N, C-alpha and C positions, 0 to 999 in steps of 0.2 A: 477378286472378292473372296474373302474367307467364308467358308461354310460353317455355320454354327451347329454343334451337335452336343447337346447337354448330357446325353446318355453315354456316349462312347469315349470321347476324349478325356473326360474327367478322371478316368481310371488309368490313364497312360502312365507307365512306369512303376506299377505296383506289382509285387509278387503275390499271387493268390495262394492261400492256404490249400493244401492238398494232402489228405490223410495218407495217400499212397506214395508220397514223395519219399524216396529212400534217404537214409542217413548220409550217404555220399553226396546226393544232390543238395541236401540241406547244408552240408559243410561247404560245398562249392559255392552256393548262393551267398553264404555268410562271408566267405573269403572275397568274392567279387564285390559285395557290398562294402566291406571294409576297405578294400583297395581303392574303389572309386571315391568313397567318403574321404579317405586320407588325401588323395590327390585334389579333391574338390576343396577341402578346408585349406590346404596349402595354397592353392590358386586364389581362393577368396582373400586370404590374408595378404597376398602379394599385390593384388590388383584392385582391392575394393575400398580403399581409403576414401571416406566421405560419400560413398554411394548410398543410395536409398533402396537398393535391391542387389541381389546376387544372381547373376545369370551366367551360367557356365556351359561349355560344350567341349568334348574331346572325341576324336574319331574312334578311340578304342574303348569308350564307355559302353555299357550294356543297358538297353532301355528297361530291362527287367528290374533294375535296382534304383533307377533315378528318382522315383517317388520317395523312397526311403531316404536317399541322400539329401533331396531337397528339404524334407522334413527336418533332418538333423541340422542343416545349415540355418533353417529358419529358427530353430530353437536356440542354437549357439550364438547367432548374430542378431536375432530379433529384427529380421528384415525379410520382406517377400523374396522367396528364392525359387528360381526356375533352373532345372538341370536338364540339358539336352543330351541325346545320344543318337547315333545313326538309326534310321528305321530299318536299314539292312547293313550289317557290318561289312558286307562285301562291296557296298557301293557308298563311297565317301567323296565323290567328286562334287563340284560346285552345284550341280543341278539335282543332286540326290536329296531325298527327304530326310529330315531329322525330326525327332519327336521330343517334346519337352514335357516335363511334369512340374507343376507349380504348387507351392505351399505358401500360405499367407499368414499375416498377423491380424490381430483385431484392428478394425478401422480401414483395412484395405480389402475391398471386394475384388479378389484376384480375377475372377471371370470377367467382371465389368471393366477392369483395367485393361485386360487383353482385348476386349471388344472395342474400347476406345482406340487402341492402336490399330485394329482392323478397320475402323471407320475412317481414321485419318490417313492410313496408308493401305489401301485396299489390296495391293499386290504383295504385301509382305507375308501374310499368314494364309495357309491353305485351308486348315480346319482348326476349330477350337471348341471347347465346351467345358462345363464344370459348374462350380458354385462359389460361394464367398471365400472359402478357405482352401480349396483345392481345385485345380484345373489341369487340362492337358491341351496341347496344341501341336500342330505340324506345320513346318515351313521348309523351304529349300535352304540347303547349307549356305548358299551364297547370300541369303538374307539375314543370317544370324547377327552380324554386327549392326546392321540397320535396325533390326528388332530391338537389340539392347538399347540403342540410342532412343528409339521411339518409346519404349517402355519407361525408361528413366525420365523422359519428358512428362509422362503422365504422373509419375511419382513426385516430380518436382513441383507439381501444382497442389500437393497435399500439405496440410499443416504439419509443422515440426512435431507437435505433440503426439501425432499418430505413431511416430517412430521411437518414442521414449517409453520403454517398457516400465510398467508399474507392477510392483510386487507388494502383496498385502500379507501381513503376518497374523497368525491366530494367537500370538502372544509368546511370552518367554518360557523357556524350559527351566525347571529347577534341577539341581544336582540329583535329587531323588528320582527324577524321571528317566534317567539313563539306565536302561536295563534291556536285556534281550527280549523280555516279554513285551515291553513298550514298543520296541523297534518292529517286532513281528506284527503286532496289532495295528500299528500306525500305517503300515503298508496297505492294509485293507480297510482303513477307516473312512475313506472317501471315494467318490466316483468322479469320473471326468466325462463331461459332455460339452458339446459345442457352446461356447459363450461362457462357460464356467471357468473362472481363473484358477491357476495352480495355487495350491495352498502351501504356506510356509510357516515354520516355527522359528523363533529367534533363540539363538544360543548365546547366552551372556557369559563371558569369561572374566573372572575376577582374579586379580593378582594381589 
């Protein structure tokens, strides 16, 4: 039976800001993130046709960046995304623990979806926790494929509309709007909070 932990597992896979982190460490983290992200995007494109989620794992991925990578996959594919990495990179046998970091889309409460899997298959997940848009979980490596199947069973019960991204525009831009001043001020013109949709402007090209 999985143990619920809403405070700890939800932050799995995120790099914490640290004012004392050296430039070398920052560069290394960025390179690791980019490498894992590139591999994850390539794997998702190759194996995710028609799926309602993206769930990936590799033995050589680092758990310190999987939250960032899951967020990028969610944004680029508009699907709930869970990225796993070994809990200990020195232990990747079938009984070793792997940790996953999940990011979700509007309409899919990711923690509740994971809980449904845990209730249906009590032996799959060791620990999990989180909230509507982000969660973390731990399971044994041998259970990864079974978890993918079980999670997609939960996603299959959801309405198609949930997975259709909607974008709203604030209106068209005129030719006179294109200036460096406008671009600089536009970047700081709005805030983002949970539940607030991304804002877009429409560019009309006339020939």
